[in-house]
C-alpha positions as CSV (number, residue, x, y, z in Angstrom):
1,X,-11.2,-10.6,12.4
2,X,-12.8,-9.1,9.3
3,X,-11.6,-11.4,6.5
4,X,-12.7,-9.2,3.7
5,X,-9.7,-7.7,1.9
6,X,-7.3,-9.2,4.5
7,X,-4.1,-10.9,3.5
8,X,-3.8,-14.4,5.0
9,X,-0.7,-16.6,4.7
10,X,-1.5,-20.3,4.7
11,X,1.6,-22.3,5.8
12,X,1.5,-25.9,4.5
13,X,-1.3,-26.7,2.0
14,X,-1.0,-30.4,2.9
15,X,-2.7,-33.3,1.1
16,X,-5.5,-34.3,3.4
17,X,-8.1,-31.7,2.7
18,X,-7.8,-29.3,5.6
19,X,-5.6,-26.8,3.8
20,X,-7.9,-26.8,0.7
21,X,-10.9,-26.3,2.9
22,X,-9.3,-23.4,4.8
23,X,-8.1,-21.7,1.6
24,X,-11.6,-21.9,-0.1
25,X,-13.4,-20.7,3.0
26,X,-11.0,-17.7,3.4
27,X,-11.2,-16.8,-0.3
28,X,-15.0,-17.0,-0.2
29,X,-14.9,-14.4,2.6
30,X,-12.9,-12.0,0.5
31,X,-9.4,-12.8,1.8
32,X,-6.4,-12.7,-0.4
33,X,-4.9,-16.1,0.4
34,X,-1.2,-16.7,-0.1
35,X,-0.2,-20.4,0.2
36,X,3.4,-21.2,1.0
37,X,4.6,-24.8,1.1
38,X,8.1,-26.3,1.0
39,X,6.7,-29.2,-1.2
40,X,7.1,-28.9,-4.9
41,X,4.1,-28.5,-7.2
42,X,4.2,-32.1,-8.4
43,X,3.8,-33.3,-4.8
44,X,0.7,-31.1,-4.3
45,X,-0.9,-31.9,-7.6
46,X,-4.3,-33.0,-6.2
47,X,-5.0,-30.1,-3.8
48,X,-3.7,-27.6,-6.4
49,X,-6.2,-29.0,-8.9
50,X,-9.0,-28.4,-6.4
51,X,-7.9,-24.8,-6.0
52,X,-7.2,-24.1,-9.7
53,X,-10.2,-21.8,-10.3
54,X,-9.2,-19.6,-7.3
55,X,-5.6,-19.6,-8.4
56,X,-6.5,-18.6,-11.9
57,X,-8.6,-15.6,-10.9
58,X,-5.9,-14.4,-8.5
59,X,-7.7,-14.9,-5.2
60,X,-5.1,-17.4,-4.2
61,X,-1.3,-17.0,-4.8
62,X,1.4,-19.5,-4.4
63,X,5.0,-19.9,-3.1
64,X,6.0,-23.5,-3.5
65,X,9.3,-25.3,-2.8
66,X,10.4,-22.8,-0.2
67,X,9.2,-20.2,2.4
68,X,10.0,-16.5,2.6
69,X,10.1,-14.7,5.9
70,X,8.3,-11.7,4.4
71,X,5.2,-13.8,3.8
72,X,4.9,-14.2,7.6
73,X,5.7,-10.7,8.6
74,X,3.7,-8.8,5.9
75,X,0.3,-10.4,6.4
76,X,-2.8,-10.0,8.6
77,X,-2.9,-13.7,9.8
78,X,-1.0,-16.9,9.4
79,X,-3.0,-20.2,9.2
80,X,-0.5,-23.0,9.9
81,X,-1.0,-26.6,9.0
82,X,-0.9,-28.6,12.3
83,X,1.4,-31.1,10.6
84,X,4.3,-28.6,10.7
85,X,6.5,-30.2,13.5
86,X,7.7,-28.4,16.6
87,X,6.2,-25.1,15.6
88,X,7.7,-23.4,18.6
89,X,11.1,-23.8,17.0
90,X,10.0,-22.7,13.5
91,X,11.8,-19.6,12.3
92,X,9.0,-18.4,10.1
93,X,6.3,-18.7,12.8
94,X,8.6,-16.9,15.2
95,X,9.0,-14.2,12.6
96,X,5.2,-13.9,12.5
97,X,5.0,-13.7,16.3
98,X,7.7,-11.1,16.4
99,X,5.8,-9.0,13.9
100,X,2.6,-9.2,16.0
101,X,0.8,-11.4,13.4
102,X,-1.8,-13.7,14.9
103,X,-1.4,-17.4,14.1
104,X,-4.2,-20.0,14.0
105,X,-5.1,-23.3,12.2
106,X,-7.9,-24.6,10.1
107,X,-9.4,-26.3,13.2
108,X,-9.0,-23.1,15.1
109,X,-11.0,-21.2,12.5
110,X,-13.7,-23.8,12.7
111,X,-13.9,-23.6,16.5
112,X,-14.1,-19.8,16.4
113,X,-17.2,-20.1,14.2
114,X,-19.1,-23.0,15.9
115,X,-22.3,-21.7,17.4
116,X,-22.6,-24.0,20.5
117,X,-19.6,-25.4,22.3
118,X,-21.8,-27.5,24.5
119,X,-22.9,-29.6,21.5
120,X,-19.4,-30.4,20.5
121,X,-18.1,-33.9,21.3
122,X,-14.3,-33.9,21.0
123,X,-12.3,-37.2,20.8
124,X,-8.6,-37.8,21.1
125,X,-6.3,-40.7,22.0
126,X,-3.3,-42.7,20.7
127,X,-5.3,-45.7,19.4
128,X,-8.9,-46.0,18.3
129,X,-9.9,-42.3,18.2
130,X,-11.0,-42.4,14.5
131,X,-13.2,-45.5,15.0
132,X,-14.6,-44.2,18.3
133,X,-15.3,-40.8,16.8
134,X,-17.0,-42.4,13.8
135,X,-19.0,-44.6,16.1
136,X,-20.2,-41.6,18.1
137,X,-21.1,-39.7,15.0
138,X,-23.0,-42.7,13.7
139,X,-24.8,-43.3,17.0
140,X,-25.7,-39.7,17.6
141,X,-28.2,-39.9,14.7
142,X,-30.5,-41.6,17.2
143,X,-31.1,-38.1,18.8
144,X,-32.9,-37.2,15.5
145,X,-30.9,-34.0,15.3
146,X,-28.3,-33.1,12.7
147,X,-24.8,-34.6,13.2
148,X,-21.6,-33.5,11.4
149,X,-18.2,-35.3,11.8
150,X,-14.8,-33.8,11.0
151,X,-11.4,-32.8,12.3
152,X,-8.5,-35.1,12.0
153,X,-10.5,-37.6,9.9
154,X,-9.7,-35.4,6.9
155,X,-11.3,-32.6,4.9
156,X,-12.7,-29.5,6.5
157,X,-16.0,-28.6,8.1
158,X,-15.4,-24.9,7.4
159,X,-17.2,-25.1,4.1
160,X,-20.2,-26.5,5.9
161,X,-20.2,-24.0,8.8
162,X,-23.2,-22.1,7.5
163,X,-25.3,-25.2,7.9
164,X,-24.2,-25.9,11.5
165,X,-26.7,-24.5,13.9
166,X,-26.9,-24.4,17.7
167,X,-28.8,-27.7,17.6
168,X,-26.3,-29.5,15.5
169,X,-24.1,-32.2,17.1
170,X,-20.5,-31.6,16.1
171,X,-18.2,-34.6,16.5
172,X,-14.5,-33.7,16.2
173,X,-11.6,-36.2,16.0
174,X,-8.7,-34.1,17.3
175,X,-5.0,-35.0,17.0
176,X,-2.3,-34.0,19.5
177,X,-1.0,-31.4,17.1
178,X,-4.4,-29.8,16.6
179,X,-4.9,-29.8,20.4
180,X,-1.5,-28.1,20.9
181,X,-2.6,-25.2,18.7
182,X,-6.1,-25.1,20.2
183,X,-4.7,-24.8,23.7
184,X,-2.2,-22.1,22.6
185,X,-4.5,-19.9,20.5
186,X,-8.2,-20.7,21.4
187,X,-8.0,-22.0,25.0
188,X,-11.1,-24.0,24.2
189,X,-12.5,-27.3,25.2
190,X,-15.7,-29.2,24.0
191,X,-18.7,-29.7,26.1
192,X,-18.0,-33.5,26.0
193,X,-14.4,-34.5,25.9
194,X,-13.4,-38.1,25.2
195,X,-9.9,-39.5,25.7
196,X,-9.6,-43.1,24.5
197,X,-6.1,-44.0,25.8
198,X,-2.4,-42.9,25.7
199,X,0.6,-44.8,24.3
200,X,3.9,-43.5,22.8
201,X,3.4,-41.8,19.5
202,X,4.4,-38.7,17.4
203,X,7.7,-38.0,19.2
204,X,8.9,-36.7,15.8
205,X,6.4,-33.8,16.1
206,X,6.4,-33.2,19.9
207,X,10.0,-33.9,20.8
208,X,9.1,-35.7,24.0
209,X,6.4,-38.0,25.2
210,X,5.6,-35.6,28.0
211,X,4.8,-32.9,25.5
212,X,2.7,-35.3,23.5
213,X,0.6,-36.2,26.6
214,X,0.3,-32.6,27.7
215,X,-1.0,-31.7,24.3
216,X,-3.6,-34.4,24.5
217,X,-4.8,-33.0,27.8
218,X,-5.6,-29.7,26.1
219,X,-8.9,-31.3,25.1
220,X,-10.0,-31.1,28.8
221,X,-8.1,-28.2,30.1
222,X,-10.7,-25.5,29.5
223,X,-13.8,-27.4,30.3
224,X,-16.3,-26.1,32.9
225,X,-18.1,-27.8,35.8
226,X,-21.1,-28.2,33.4
227,X,-19.1,-30.3,31.0
228,X,-18.2,-34.0,31.0
229,X,-14.8,-35.7,30.5
230,X,-14.8,-39.4,29.5
231,X,-11.6,-41.2,30.3
232,X,-10.5,-44.5,28.8
233,X,-8.2,-47.2,30.3
234,X,-5.2,-46.0,32.1
235,X,-6.2,-42.3,32.1
236,X,-7.8,-42.1,35.6
237,X,-5.1,-39.6,36.7
238,X,-6.2,-37.2,34.0
239,X,-9.2,-36.3,36.1
240,X,-7.0,-33.5,37.6
241,X,-6.6,-31.9,34.2
242,X,-10.3,-30.8,34.0
243,X,-13.0,-29.1,36.0
244,X,-15.6,-31.1,34.3
245,X,-17.5,-34.1,35.7
246,X,-15.4,-37.1,35.1
247,X,-16.6,-40.5,33.9
248,X,-14.1,-43.3,33.9
249,X,-14.9,-45.7,31.0
250,X,-11.8,-47.8,31.1
251,X,-13.6,-51.1,31.9
252,X,-16.5,-50.4,29.5
253,X,-17.3,-53.0,26.8
254,X,-20.2,-53.0,24.4
255,X,-22.1,-56.2,24.8
256,X,-24.4,-55.9,21.8
257,X,-23.9,-57.1,18.2
258,X,-21.1,-55.4,16.2
259,X,-20.5,-55.8,12.5
260,X,-16.7,-55.2,12.9
261,X,-14.3,-57.6,14.5
262,X,-12.1,-57.4,17.6
263,X,-12.2,-56.9,21.3
264,X,-10.7,-53.4,20.8
265,X,-13.8,-52.5,18.8
266,X,-16.0,-53.6,21.6
267,X,-14.1,-51.3,23.9
268,X,-14.3,-48.5,21.3
269,X,-18.1,-49.0,21.1
270,X,-18.4,-49.1,24.8
271,X,-16.6,-45.7,25.1
272,X,-18.8,-44.4,22.3
273,X,-22.0,-45.5,24.0
274,X,-20.9,-43.8,27.2
275,X,-20.1,-40.6,25.3
276,X,-23.5,-40.6,23.5
277,X,-25.4,-41.2,26.7
278,X,-23.5,-38.4,28.6
279,X,-23.9,-35.9,25.7
280,X,-27.6,-36.6,25.1
281,X,-29.1,-38.3,28.2
282,X,-32.7,-37.7,26.9
283,X,-32.1,-40.4,24.3
284,X,-32.2,-44.0,25.4
285,X,-29.2,-46.3,25.7
286,X,-31.1,-48.8,23.6
287,X,-31.5,-46.3,20.7
288,X,-27.7,-45.6,20.7
289,X,-26.9,-49.3,20.9
290,X,-29.1,-50.1,18.0
291,X,-27.3,-47.5,15.9
292,X,-23.9,-48.9,17.0
293,X,-25.0,-52.3,15.9
294,X,-25.2,-51.0,12.3
295,X,-21.8,-49.3,12.2
296,X,-19.9,-50.8,9.3
297,X,-16.4,-49.6,10.2
298,X,-14.1,-47.0,8.6
299,X,-12.4,-47.4,5.2
300,X,-8.7,-48.4,5.7
301,X,-9.3,-49.6,9.2
302,X,-9.3,-53.4,9.4
303,X,-11.3,-53.3,6.2
304,X,-12.0,-56.6,4.5
305,X,-11.3,-55.9,0.8
306,X,-11.4,-59.4,-0.7
307,X,-12.0,-63.0,0.0
308,X,-10.9,-66.0,-2.2
309,X,-10.6,-69.7,-1.5
310,X,-10.7,-69.1,2.2
311,X,-8.1,-66.4,2.1
312,X,-8.9,-63.0,3.4
313,X,-7.3,-59.6,2.6
314,X,-7.5,-56.8,5.1
315,X,-6.6,-53.1,4.5
316,X,-5.6,-51.6,7.8
317,X,-3.6,-48.7,6.4
318,X,-5.0,-46.3,9.0
319,X,-2.9,-48.3,11.6
320,X,0.0,-45.9,12.3
321,X,1.0,-47.2,15.8
322,X,2.3,-50.4,17.3
323,X,-0.7,-50.5,19.7
324,X,-3.1,-50.4,16.8
325,X,-1.2,-53.2,15.0
326,X,-1.5,-55.4,18.1
327,X,-5.2,-54.8,18.2
328,X,-5.6,-55.8,14.6
329,X,-3.7,-59.0,15.1
330,X,-5.8,-59.8,18.2
331,X,-8.9,-59.2,16.1
332,X,-7.8,-61.7,13.5
333,X,-6.2,-64.3,15.8
334,X,-7.3,-67.8,15.3
335,X,-8.1,-69.9,18.4
336,X,-6.2,-72.9,17.2
337,X,-3.4,-71.2,15.1
338,X,-2.9,-67.9,16.9
339,X,-1.4,-65.6,14.3
340,X,0.6,-68.2,12.3
341,X,-1.9,-67.8,9.4
342,X,-1.3,-64.0,9.0
343,X,1.0,-62.5,6.5
344,X,1.8,-59.0,7.8
345,X,2.9,-55.9,5.8
346,X,4.5,-53.3,8.1
347,X,6.7,-50.3,8.0
348,X,6.7,-46.7,6.7
349,X,7.5,-43.2,7.9
350,X,9.7,-43.0,11.1
351,X,7.9,-41.3,14.0
352,X,10.8,-42.0,16.3
353,X,8.9,-44.6,18.2
354,X,10.4,-48.0,18.8
355,X,9.3,-50.6,16.3
356,X,11.0,-53.5,18.1
357,X,7.7,-55.1,19.0
358,X,6.9,-55.3,15.3
359,X,10.1,-57.2,14.6
360,X,9.5,-59.5,17.5
361,X,6.2,-60.7,15.9
362,X,8.1,-62.4,13.1
363,X,8.3,-65.9,14.7
364,X,4.6,-66.0,15.3
365,X,3.5,-64.9,11.8
366,X,3.2,-66.7,8.4
367,X,5.4,-63.9,7.1
368,X,6.6,-60.4,7.9
369,X,7.0,-58.2,4.8
370,X,8.8,-54.9,5.6
371,X,8.2,-51.7,3.6
372,X,9.1,-48.1,3.6
373,X,11.7,-46.1,5.4
374,X,11.5,-48.2,8.6
375,X,11.4,-51.5,6.7
376,X,15.1,-52.2,6.8
377,X,15.3,-51.6,10.5
378,X,12.3,-53.8,11.2
379,X,13.7,-56.6,8.9
380,X,17.2,-56.4,10.4
381,X,16.0,-56.8,14.0
382,X,13.5,-59.5,13.0
383,X,16.2,-61.6,11.2
384,X,18.5,-61.3,14.2
385,X,15.9,-63.4,16.1
386,X,16.9,-66.3,14.0
387,X,13.3,-67.5,13.3
388,X,10.4,-66.4,11.1
389,X,10.0,-65.6,7.5
390,X,11.1,-62.0,7.0
391,X,11.2,-60.2,3.7
392,X,12.5,-56.7,2.9
393,X,10.1,-55.5,0.1
394,X,10.5,-51.7,0.0
395,X,7.0,-51.1,-1.5
396,X,3.5,-52.1,-0.6
397,X,3.0,-53.6,-4.1
398,X,6.0,-55.9,-3.9
399,X,5.1,-56.9,-0.4
400,X,1.5,-57.8,-1.3
401,X,2.6,-59.8,-4.4
402,X,5.3,-61.7,-2.4
403,X,2.8,-62.5,0.4
404,X,0.1,-63.7,-2.1
405,X,2.6,-66.0,-3.7
406,X,3.2,-67.6,-0.3
407,X,-0.4,-67.7,1.0
408,X,-2.2,-71.0,1.6
409,X,-6.0,-71.6,1.9
410,X,-7.2,-70.1,5.2
411,X,-4.4,-67.5,5.4
412,X,-4.8,-63.8,5.9
413,X,-2.9,-60.9,4.3
414,X,-2.9,-57.9,6.5
415,X,-1.6,-54.4,5.7
416,X,-1.2,-52.9,9.2
417,X,1.9,-50.8,9.0
418,X,2.3,-49.4,12.5
419,X,3.9,-46.4,10.8
420,X,2.7,-43.2,9.1
421,X,2.6,-43.2,5.3
422,X,4.4,-40.0,4.5
423,X,7.7,-41.5,3.3
424,X,6.0,-43.0,0.2
425,X,2.4,-41.7,0.1
426,X,0.5,-38.4,0.7
427,X,-1.6,-40.1,3.4
428,X,-2.8,-43.4,4.6
429,X,-5.7,-43.4,2.2
430,X,-3.4,-43.5,-0.8
431,X,-1.4,-46.3,0.9
432,X,-4.5,-48.3,1.4
433,X,-5.6,-47.7,-2.2
434,X,-2.2,-48.9,-3.4
435,X,-2.5,-52.1,-1.4
436,X,-6.0,-52.8,-2.7
437,X,-4.8,-52.2,-6.3
438,X,-1.9,-54.5,-5.7
439,X,-4.1,-57.3,-4.4
440,X,-6.6,-56.8,-7.3
441,X,-3.8,-56.8,-9.8
442,X,-2.4,-60.1,-8.5
443,X,-5.8,-61.7,-8.3
444,X,-6.7,-60.8,-11.9
445,X,-3.5,-62.4,-13.3
């Protein structure tokens, strides 16, 4: 498509950077970009500030607080935010299809302009995909070739596309929603596909767990015999979803030194090492392992933000699943005390996944502090168990302060919500920042 002088409707600006990146990239190519989002301007303050110059000079126009079907029919292309749930039922997207208007996504635009599919390492999974993706990007620097990292981690690589050459390694973390659209519109798979695991998640978006799993498999569906598919634990049956050479990495563990805690991170690092070796076999395993040993972890992912008097404070805001929460608890488990020294803050946006396992943690914790939309449900079920210290705190700040009042020397305060952040925050980064600010505020009193 020739973007110059074309009209492009961007559905859902969002607050995680992908929409901003797509809008800027399209405007730079001469498109007239029309952003339509059901959110009010106050809810989109930060991304709108980033786009202010383009809005002021008329290259970007806005319709906020509502959608209009005409914006989807009278346009040359629709770029939809992957966060829009169940898009196959969306009346506005159906109107675009009825009018013959092509639909894509920010990640779809990126894929269309990548110069070498074989040098793309795509990673998906229910738990650990961000850390595994970041580990791969960090370790691939051992090849002494350029490496870029993007996708579901936030932001957009579109604005860097001119610097990506056929020799650049492109590491993409890909969500199930992104993969649904990639399978529908691009029919594309990366040269190296990595699936870490599968557990219930995002039923609010997909409608069913089967649809969720099928969307994840889109990562592998269009691979060729020259590609490689790396499958994590429990995914052996996925070998039939690809024509690529399959490597089962379910039992792989990294046996070197890691800076970040937890058996799950040894598994993540093991899968990352397999992916790097398969993508770049000319580089030694020792070189990749040396790079992995220096990986310092992701912000908001089991991040130690403070220590005082033997107390530790961990920001694990990126934990949005029950499985991820369990991994965090295992990483912080004390051989003598188990998890009885951990004060846990959990709850948030409801993804229609059972949070009963979170409630059942209460008797084994120093305290369970429930927040957000799912907080009352978790707290009610936990109290019904008859044991454990359970507090319904509504906000992260209240929860942090209540927990800190109760902490003893040697205790841990852990924000590991097992839920998305969208009920109270634009994204998990804002939630993690609010937690860190609450801890700092209490410590400075």
